[in-house]
C-alpha positions as CSV (number, residue, x, y, z in Angstrom):
1,M,0.0,0.0,0.0
2,A,2.8,2.3,0.8
3,S,4.5,1.5,-2.4
4,S,1.3,2.4,-4.4
5,S,1.1,5.8,-2.5
6,H,4.7,6.5,-3.1
7,A,4.3,5.8,-6.8
8,G,1.3,8.1,-7.0
9,T,3.1,10.9,-5.3
10,S,6.1,10.5,-7.6
11,G,3.8,10.7,-10.7
12,V,2.3,14.0,-9.4
13,S,5.7,15.4,-8.7
14,R,6.9,14.5,-12.2
15,K,3.9,16.3,-13.7
16,L,4.5,19.4,-11.6
17,V,8.2,19.4,-12.7
18,R,7.2,19.1,-16.3
19,L,4.7,21.9,-15.9
20,A,7.3,24.1,-14.2
21,I,9.8,23.4,-17.0
22,A,7.1,24.2,-19.7
23,V,6.3,27.5,-17.9
24,V,9.9,28.5,-17.7
25,L,10.4,27.6,-21.4
26,V,7.4,29.7,-22.4
27,V,8.5,32.6,-20.3
28,A,12.0,32.4,-21.7
29,L,10.8,32.2,-25.3
30,Y,8.3,35.1,-24.7
31,T,11.0,37.2,-23.1
32,G,13.5,36.5,-25.9
33,G,10.8,37.2,-28.5
34,W,9.8,40.5,-26.8
35,F,13.4,41.8,-26.6
36,Y,14.2,40.6,-30.2
37,A,11.1,42.5,-31.5
38,A,12.0,45.6,-29.5
39,S,15.5,45.6,-30.8
40,W,14.4,45.1,-34.4
41,L,11.8,47.9,-34.0
42,K,14.3,50.3,-32.6
43,D,17.0,49.5,-35.2
44,T,14.4,49.7,-38.1
45,L,13.0,53.1,-36.9
46,T,16.5,54.5,-36.3
47,Q,17.5,53.6,-39.8
48,Q,14.3,55.1,-41.3
49,L,14.6,58.3,-39.3
50,S,18.3,58.7,-40.3
51,A,17.4,58.1,-44.0
52,S,14.5,60.6,-43.8
53,A,16.9,63.4,-42.8
54,A,18.3,63.4,-46.4
55,G,14.8,63.4,-48.0
56,L,12.0,65.9,-48.6
57,H,10.0,64.6,-45.7
58,S,12.0,64.0,-42.5
59,A,11.2,63.2,-38.8
60,S,13.4,63.0,-35.7
61,C,13.1,61.3,-32.3
62,S,15.9,62.1,-29.9
63,N,17.1,59.3,-27.6
64,L,14.7,56.8,-29.1
65,A,13.9,53.8,-26.9
66,V,11.5,50.9,-27.0
67,R,10.0,50.0,-23.6
68,G,7.0,48.3,-22.0
69,F,8.1,44.8,-21.1
70,P,6.4,42.4,-20.4
71,F,2.9,43.1,-21.7
72,R,3.3,46.3,-23.6
73,I,5.6,47.7,-26.3
74,G,6.0,51.4,-27.1
75,L,8.3,54.1,-28.4
76,F,9.7,56.8,-26.2
77,C,11.5,60.0,-27.4
78,D,12.9,63.0,-25.5
79,T,11.8,65.4,-28.3
80,V,10.1,65.0,-31.6
81,G,10.6,66.9,-34.9
82,I,8.9,67.0,-38.3
83,D,10.1,68.7,-41.5
84,D,8.2,68.7,-44.7
85,R,10.3,70.7,-47.1
86,P,7.9,70.7,-50.2
87,T,5.1,72.4,-48.1
88,G,7.5,74.5,-45.9
89,L,6.0,72.9,-42.8
90,S,8.1,72.1,-39.8
91,A,7.3,71.3,-36.2
92,T,8.9,70.5,-32.9
93,F,7.4,68.9,-29.8
94,G,8.4,67.7,-26.3
95,A,8.7,64.2,-25.0
96,L,6.7,61.4,-26.6
97,R,5.5,58.2,-24.8
98,S,3.5,55.5,-26.5
99,A,2.3,52.0,-25.7
100,A,0.4,49.2,-27.4
101,Q,-0.7,45.9,-25.7
102,V,1.3,43.0,-27.1
103,Y,-1.9,41.1,-27.8
104,R,-3.4,44.2,-29.5
105,P,-0.6,45.8,-31.5
106,G,-3.0,47.7,-33.7
107,H,-4.3,49.8,-30.8
108,A,-1.8,52.4,-29.6
109,V,-2.0,55.2,-27.0
110,V,0.4,58.2,-27.2
111,E,1.2,61.0,-24.8
112,L,2.9,64.1,-26.1
113,D,4.5,66.9,-24.0
114,G,4.8,70.5,-24.9
115,P,5.9,73.0,-25.6
116,A,5.3,72.7,-29.4
117,Q,6.0,75.0,-32.3
118,V,4.6,74.7,-35.8
119,R,6.2,76.8,-38.6
120,V,5.0,77.3,-42.1
121,T,6.9,79.2,-44.7
122,P,7.2,82.2,-45.0
123,D,6.4,83.4,-41.5
124,L,3.4,81.6,-39.9
125,V,4.3,80.4,-36.4
126,F,2.1,78.6,-33.9
127,D,3.4,78.2,-30.4
128,A,1.5,76.0,-28.0
129,D,1.7,74.2,-24.6
130,W,-0.7,72.1,-22.6
131,D,-1.1,70.3,-19.3
132,L,-1.9,66.9,-20.9
133,L,-2.3,65.7,-24.5
134,R,-3.2,62.0,-25.1
135,A,-4.0,60.4,-28.4
136,S,-5.2,56.9,-29.2
137,A,-5.6,55.1,-32.6
138,V,-6.8,51.8,-33.9
139,A,-5.2,50.8,-37.2
140,W,-5.1,47.7,-39.4
141,T,-3.2,46.7,-42.5
142,N,-5.6,48.8,-44.6
143,G,-5.1,52.0,-42.7
144,L,-6.6,53.9,-39.7
145,D,-9.9,52.7,-38.4
146,R,-10.4,55.4,-35.7
147,A,-8.5,57.9,-33.7
148,S,-9.0,60.4,-30.9
149,V,-7.1,63.3,-29.2
150,V,-7.8,64.6,-25.7
151,Y,-6.1,67.5,-24.1
152,D,-6.3,69.7,-21.0
153,G,-5.0,73.3,-20.3
154,L,-4.2,74.2,-23.9
155,K,-2.7,77.6,-24.5
156,G,-1.3,78.8,-27.8
157,R,-0.7,81.8,-30.1
158,L,-0.7,82.1,-33.8
159,N,1.5,84.8,-35.3
160,V,1.7,85.8,-39.0
161,P,3.7,89.1,-39.1
162,S,3.3,89.6,-42.8
163,E,-0.5,89.6,-42.4
164,A,-0.4,91.5,-39.0
165,V,-2.1,88.5,-37.4
166,S,-1.6,87.6,-33.8
167,I,-4.3,85.3,-32.2
168,G,-4.1,83.7,-28.8
169,V,-6.2,80.6,-28.0
170,A,-6.9,78.8,-24.8
171,A,-9.2,75.9,-23.8
172,A,-9.7,74.2,-20.5
173,H,-10.4,70.8,-22.2
174,G,-10.8,69.6,-25.7
175,E,-11.5,66.4,-27.7
176,K,-11.3,65.4,-31.3
177,H,-12.5,62.1,-32.7
178,I,-12.6,60.5,-36.2
179,R,-13.8,57.1,-37.2
180,Q,-14.8,55.1,-40.3
181,S,-18.5,54.6,-40.5
182,G,-19.1,52.3,-43.5
183,E,-18.1,54.4,-46.5
184,A,-18.5,57.6,-44.6
185,L,-16.2,59.4,-42.1
186,D,-17.5,60.6,-38.7
187,V,-15.8,63.6,-37.2
188,A,-16.5,65.2,-33.8
189,A,-14.8,67.8,-31.7
190,S,-15.4,69.8,-28.5
191,F,-13.8,72.7,-26.6
192,D,-14.6,73.6,-23.0
193,A,-14.1,77.3,-22.1
194,L,-12.6,78.2,-25.4
195,S,-11.4,81.8,-25.5
196,L,-9.7,83.8,-28.2
197,D,-7.3,86.8,-27.8
198,L,-7.4,88.9,-30.9
199,G,-4.9,91.4,-29.6
200,D,-7.2,94.4,-29.5
201,R,-10.0,92.4,-28.0
202,V,-10.5,89.2,-26.0
203,L,-13.6,87.1,-26.7
204,P,-15.4,85.7,-23.7
205,P,-15.0,81.9,-23.1
206,L,-17.6,79.6,-24.6
207,D,-18.2,75.9,-25.1
208,V,-18.1,74.5,-28.6
209,V,-19.3,71.2,-29.9
210,A,-19.1,70.0,-33.5
211,D,-20.4,66.7,-34.9
212,M,-20.5,65.8,-38.6
213,T,-20.4,63.0,-41.2
214,V,-18.5,63.3,-44.5
215,A,-19.9,61.1,-47.2
216,D,-17.6,58.6,-49.0
217,A,-14.6,59.8,-47.0
218,A,-13.7,56.7,-45.0
219,K,-11.0,56.1,-47.6
220,W,-9.3,59.2,-46.4
221,L,-8.0,57.1,-43.5
222,S,-6.9,54.2,-45.7
223,T,-3.3,53.6,-46.7
224,E,-3.8,55.6,-49.9
225,G,-4.6,58.7,-47.8
226,P,-6.9,61.6,-48.6
227,P,-7.0,63.1,-52.1
228,A,-4.7,66.0,-52.9
229,D,-7.7,68.4,-53.3
230,M,-9.4,67.4,-50.0
231,P,-12.0,68.6,-49.0
232,L,-13.2,69.9,-52.5
233,G,-16.3,68.1,-53.6
234,A,-17.1,66.7,-50.2
235,S,-20.7,66.3,-49.0
236,V,-21.1,67.0,-45.2
237,E,-24.1,66.3,-42.9
238,L,-23.6,68.7,-40.1
239,R,-25.4,67.1,-37.2
240,R,-24.6,69.8,-34.8
241,L,-22.3,72.8,-34.4
242,S,-23.1,74.6,-31.1
243,L,-21.8,77.6,-29.3
244,D,-22.7,77.8,-25.6
245,L,-22.3,81.0,-23.6
246,G,-23.8,79.4,-20.4
247,D,-27.1,79.9,-18.7
248,G,-28.9,78.2,-21.6
249,K,-27.7,80.8,-24.2
250,V,-26.9,78.3,-27.0
251,A,-26.7,78.8,-30.8
252,A,-26.7,75.6,-32.8
253,L,-26.5,74.8,-36.5
254,S,-27.4,71.6,-38.4
255,G,-28.0,70.6,-41.9
256,P,-26.4,69.4,-45.2
257,L,-23.5,71.2,-46.8
258,K,-21.4,70.7,-50.0
259,V,-17.9,71.9,-50.6
260,G,-17.7,73.1,-54.3
261,D,-14.8,72.5,-56.6
262,D,-13.9,76.1,-56.0
263,G,-13.8,75.5,-52.2
264,Y,-17.0,77.5,-51.4
265,L,-19.7,76.0,-49.1
266,S,-23.3,75.7,-50.2
267,G,-26.3,74.2,-48.4
268,T,-29.2,74.8,-46.1
269,L,-28.8,75.1,-42.3
270,D,-31.2,75.2,-39.4
271,L,-30.2,77.8,-36.7
272,D,-31.6,77.1,-33.3
273,I,-30.7,80.0,-31.0
274,A,-31.7,80.8,-27.4
275,G,-30.8,84.1,-25.8
276,I,-31.2,86.3,-29.0
277,T,-30.5,89.6,-27.2
278,V,-27.5,88.2,-25.3
279,W,-25.9,86.9,-28.5
280,R,-26.6,90.3,-30.2
281,D,-24.9,92.1,-27.3
282,R,-21.9,89.7,-27.1
283,I,-21.3,90.0,-30.9
284,S,-21.6,93.7,-30.9
285,E,-19.1,94.1,-28.0
286,A,-16.6,91.7,-29.5
287,F,-16.9,93.1,-33.1
288,P,-18.2,96.7,-32.9
289,E,-17.6,97.0,-36.7
290,I,-20.6,94.7,-37.3
291,A,-22.8,95.9,-34.5
292,E,-25.3,97.3,-36.9
293,T,-25.6,94.1,-38.8
294,A,-25.9,92.1,-35.5
295,E,-28.8,94.4,-34.5
296,Q,-30.6,93.9,-37.8
297,V,-30.2,90.1,-37.8
298,A,-31.4,90.0,-34.2
299,Q,-34.5,92.0,-35.1
300,V,-35.3,89.6,-37.9
301,I,-34.9,86.6,-35.7
302,E,-36.9,88.2,-32.9
303,G,-39.7,88.8,-35.4
304,L,-39.7,85.1,-36.4
305,S,-39.7,84.1,-32.7
306,K,-42.9,86.1,-32.1
307,G,-41.5,88.1,-29.3
308,G,-39.7,85.2,-27.6
309,D,-36.0,84.9,-26.8
310,R,-35.6,81.7,-28.8
311,A,-36.1,80.9,-32.4
312,V,-35.4,78.3,-35.1
313,V,-34.7,79.8,-38.5
314,K,-33.5,78.6,-41.9
315,L,-30.2,79.8,-43.3
316,N,-29.2,79.4,-46.9
317,V,-25.5,79.1,-47.9
318,R,-24.7,79.9,-51.5
319,D,-21.1,80.0,-52.6
320,G,-19.9,80.9,-49.2
321,T,-22.5,83.7,-48.5
322,V,-24.9,83.0,-45.7
323,Y,-28.4,84.3,-46.2
324,L,-31.2,84.8,-43.6
325,G,-34.1,85.1,-46.0
326,L,-32.9,87.5,-48.7
327,F,-30.5,89.2,-46.3
328,P,-26.8,88.3,-46.5
329,I,-25.5,88.1,-42.9
330,A,-22.0,86.4,-43.2
331,F,-19.4,85.1,-45.6
332,I,-17.4,81.9,-45.2
333,P,-14.0,81.9,-46.9
334,P,-13.2,79.1,-49.4
335,F,-11.3,76.0,-48.2
């Protein structure tokens, strides 16, 4: 009986030993595979970045490293730079940190530090900084499926000396999202407490939300990329573009739009506006040069609201000119 018990114990022990050996082998193979992949990725990217320096489109990543063992893999850079010589565009950023799960390499998360500077020949310069900027993307072999960017504490300034332009921008929080939706492309963005400093005037902060679908534009995220003349010819369903001053004072636009081959917008929009007099006063204060027009538009809308402070009116957009009835009230520059 003792012999039988001893044999059974020995059999269990052998199985445990085999299991332990198998686990060690799997861990060793996985570890070796991870570090081999990380080394290959680092060497490949280093070679590509070095080669790009001699081309028309270059990128840089100082002190490039690949980290994340054991379950993640990601790129890390102390600073990032981009230089597109044909377009005269260049940019510099702070540190970059990225990570993708080993079992989901197509889904990556990136954090980027400021400050950043974007320069466009001859003299456009945009300087920006932020408290947090995080992006995520899901991509497959055919291109990008969806992506998003979230940031907090954004502050920046756009300077174009040749045009005497200097505009400051700040937002407490912002988000941007794009995704393929069948053959269409969904685009959404929001800004909390967005404010603009125009130099001679500072616009009061407001919340902005935009949500739209661009027909037949999913291919813009594919490996072939967007067409050279994007967005000319695009058809857009504007689900909502809202400006919120707080206390229920919201102006929202929705409706179909078309970008012509000449870059001008055309379409029909519904304007749902609450707080007509407040909007009139805010616009007149910020842009005194159009105060008379703001007063006239407010009177027309108030007439349509039958004395109320909220109305829904139809706006027609023809070749960039926005009409309220027969009265032109704004002009949208071409894309």
